[in-house]
C-alpha positions in Angstrom: 60.2 98.8 81.1 63.9 99.3 81.7 66.3 96.5 80.8 68.9 96.7 83.6 72.4 95.3 83.2 72.8 92.0 84.9 76.4 91.6 86.4 78.0 88.4 85.2 81.6 89.7 84.8 84.4 87.3 85.4 86.8 88.3 88.2 89.7 86.8 86.2 91.8 88.6 83.5 93.2 85.1 82.8 91.9 81.9 84.3 94.2 78.9 84.4 91.9 76.6 86.3 88.9 76.6 88.5 89.5 79.4 91.1 93.1 80.1 90.0 94.4 82.8 87.7 95.1 86.4 87.3 92.4 88.4 89.0 91.5 92.0 88.3 91.5 92.7 92.0 95.2 91.6 92.3 95.9 93.5 89.1 94.4 96.7 90.5 96.9 96.6 93.5 99.8 96.0 91.2 98.8 98.9 89.0 98.3 101.2 92.1 101.8 100.4 93.3 103.4 100.7 89.9 101.9 104.2 89.4 103.0 105.2 93.0 106.5 104.1 92.1 106.4 105.8 88.8 104.9 109.1 90.2 107.5 109.3 93.0 110.4 108.8 90.5 108.8 111.5 88.4 108.6 113.9 91.4 112.2 113.2 92.3 113.2 114.0 88.7 111.5 117.3 88.8 112.8 118.3 92.2 109.7 117.7 94.2 111.0 114.9 96.3 114.5 114.7 98.1 114.8 110.9 98.2 117.2 108.7 96.3 115.9 106.2 93.8 116.9 103.4 96.3 114.9 105.1 99.0 111.9 105.4 96.7 112.1 101.7 95.9 112.2 100.8 99.5 109.4 103.2 100.4 107.1 101.8 97.8 107.8 98.3 99.0 107.1 99.1 102.6 103.9 101.1 101.7 102.8 98.1 99.7 103.6 95.5 102.3 103.3 97.1 105.7 100.9 99.9 104.8 98.3 98.6 102.4 98.5 94.9 102.7 99.1 94.4 106.3 97.3 97.5 107.4 94.4 97.0 105.1 94.0 93.3 106.1 94.3 93.9 109.9 91.9 96.9 109.4 89.3 94.7 107.9 89.6 91.9 110.4 89.5 94.3 113.4 87.1 96.8 112.2 84.7 94.8 110.1 85.0 91.2 111.4 86.2 91.5 114.9 84.4 88.7 116.6 85.3 86.3 113.8 88.9 87.3 114.1 88.8 86.7 117.8 87.3 83.3 117.5 89.6 82.3 114.6 92.8 84.5 114.7 94.3 82.6 111.7 91.5 84.3 109.6 93.9 87.2 109.4 96.1 85.1 107.1 93.3 83.8 105.0 93.7 86.6 102.5 92.2 84.4 99.7 88.8 84.8 101.5 88.9 88.5 100.8 88.5 91.5 103.1 90.5 94.7 103.0 89.8 98.0 104.7 90.8 101.2 103.1 90.8 103.0 106.4 93.1 100.3 107.8 95.3 100.8 104.7 95.4 104.6 105.2 96.5 104.2 108.9 99.1 101.6 108.0 100.5 103.9 105.2 100.7 106.9 107.6 102.7 104.7 110.0 105.1 103.6 107.2 105.6 107.3 106.2 106.3 108.4 109.8 108.8 105.6 110.2 110.5 106.5 107.0 110.7 110.2 107.8 112.4 109.3 111.1 114.7 106.7 109.6 115.9 109.0 106.8 115.6 112.3 108.8 113.3 113.9 106.2 110.3 116.0 107.2 107.2 113.9 107.4 105.1 116.0 105.2 107.8 116.2 102.4 107.5 112.4 102.1 103.7 112.1 102.8 102.7 114.7 100.3 104.6 112.9 97.5 103.2 109.6 98.2 99.6 110.6 99.0 99.3 112.5 95.8 99.2 109.1 94.0 96.9 107.4 96.4 93.6 108.1 94.4 95.1 106.2 91.4 95.3 103.0 93.4 91.9 103.6 94.9 90.4 104.2 91.4 91.7 100.8 90.1 90.6 99.1 93.3 87.0 100.4 93.1 86.9 99.3 89.4 88.0 95.8 90.6 85.2 95.9 93.2 82.7 96.4 90.4 84.2 93.6 88.3 84.1 91.3 91.3 80.4 92.1 91.8 81.1 93.1 95.5 80.3 96.0 97.7 77.2 96.7 95.7 74.9 99.6 96.2 71.4 100.1 97.6 68.3 99.4 95.5 67.4 102.0 92.9 65.1 102.5 90.0 67.5 104.7 88.1 68.1 103.5 84.5 71.8 102.8 85.2 71.1 100.4 88.1 72.9 97.1 88.0 71.4 93.7 89.1 74.2 91.9 91.1 73.2 88.2 91.4 75.0 87.8 94.7 73.2 90.7 96.4 70.4 90.0 98.8 67.0 89.6 97.2 64.0 91.7 98.0 60.7 90.0 98.2 62.3 87.0 96.5 63.5 89.0 93.6 66.9 90.4 92.5 66.6 94.2 92.2 68.7 96.7 90.5 71.2 98.5 92.7 73.4 101.5 92.5 76.7 100.7 90.9 78.3 102.3 94.1 81.7 101.0 93.2 81.8 103.1 90.2 80.5 106.1 92.1 83.4 105.6 94.5 85.8 105.3 91.7 84.7 108.6 90.4 84.7 110.3 93.9 87.7 108.8 95.6 89.6 108.3 92.4 89.0 111.0 89.7 87.7 113.9 91.8 90.0 113.3 94.7 93.1 113.1 92.4 92.0 116.5 90.8 91.9 118.0 94.3 95.2 116.7 95.4 96.8 117.6 92.1 95.7 121.3 92.6 97.1 121.2 96.1 100.4 119.6 95.0 101.2 122.0 92.2 99.3 125.2 93.0 99.4 125.5 96.8 102.8 123.9 97.3 102.5 124.1 101.0 104.0 121.4 103.1 101.3 119.1 104.4 98.5 120.5 102.2 98.3 117.3 100.2 98.4 114.9 103.2 95.9 116.8 105.1 93.8 117.5 102.1 93.7 113.8 101.2 92.4 112.8 104.7 89.9 115.6 104.7 88.6 115.2 101.2 88.7 111.4 101.2 86.7 111.3 104.4 84.0 113.6 103.0 83.8 111.9 99.6 83.7 108.4 101.2 80.8 109.6 103.5 79.0 110.8 100.4 79.7 107.5 98.5 78.5 105.4 101.4 75.0 107.1 101.0 74.5 104.8 97.9 76.4 101.7 99.2 74.7 98.8 100.9 76.3 98.3 104.3 78.0 95.0 105.2 75.2 92.5 105.9 76.7 91.3 109.2 76.9 94.9 110.5 74.1 96.8 109.0 73.3 100.4 109.9 74.1 102.2 113.1 71.2 104.3 114.4 69.2 103.1 111.5 71.1 105.2 108.8 74.8 105.4 109.5 77.3 102.8 108.0 80.5 101.5 109.4 82.4 103.2 106.6 80.9 106.6 107.5 81.9 106.2 111.1 85.5 105.2 110.2 85.6 108.3 107.9 84.7 110.5 110.7 87.8 109.3 112.4 90.0 110.0 109.4 88.3 113.4 109.1 89.4 114.0 112.7 92.9 112.7 111.9 93.2 115.5 109.2 92.7 118.1 111.9 95.3 116.3 114.2 97.8 116.5 111.3 96.9 120.2 110.7 97.5 120.9 114.4 100.9 119.1 114.2 101.7 121.1 111.2 100.9 124.4 112.9 103.0 123.4 115.9 105.8 122.3 113.6 106.0 119.0 115.4 106.3 116.9 112.2 108.4 119.6 110.3 111.8 118.2 111.1 114.9 119.4 109.0 115.8 118.4 105.5 119.1 117.0 104.7 120.9 116.3 101.4 120.4 113.0 99.7 122.3 110.1 101.2 123.1 108.8 97.7 122.4 109.8 94.2 121.7 106.4 92.7 
């Protein structure tokens, strides 16, 4: 008989009192933004990004606030909990109750990047490729935090590496082992995707290849990962087998072709200009 791992991990790195402390989930966001800032500074130093250090600082701030936090939260409220949000609009601001959508975050980041390219008169793909290259790092930390939190668990399995999540729905009155789908997605959307984007960033070096490659590859890898993930209880399956995450991934997959079209038509190309400042 297999002795399955029972998930009893604490969501806190440091806990000061009941329900208050430094959570791994918050730490994952901080690490993601830090590596984004560090990676963009590194790209500037090596001539891959024509932004000043001040502009990089501002861009990372707006990506964190406007793109990920606001976009991710609004995405969850509107895409995963729409009727609750309509009944209680203040739910949007109750971030301590959880709920972030990666698809909403992606859309929010794209809006911020488009705004920055217009504001600084720098081609969209020049900025987007530099920022998106680091996205899998943040996703990786986020998925690890999902596992530590014991959320977004997988579907039931009999495989030896299955994990029993005490908060997951019971089957026939018993807690059953489930796929650690959070770790699968950390591998797919974090490690594998970062490898793909690194190849595109340093081997292909074609403007837009990283941005388009991210949307295309993330969508396919997310669809694959969702095959092992239990759908949200209040949503369930569409057509008996399709999850909300897979449907949303079809939209981001379509968006990759939209960006490819805009690239071919040179609609987002713009014209580079020298740095406004050197500091």
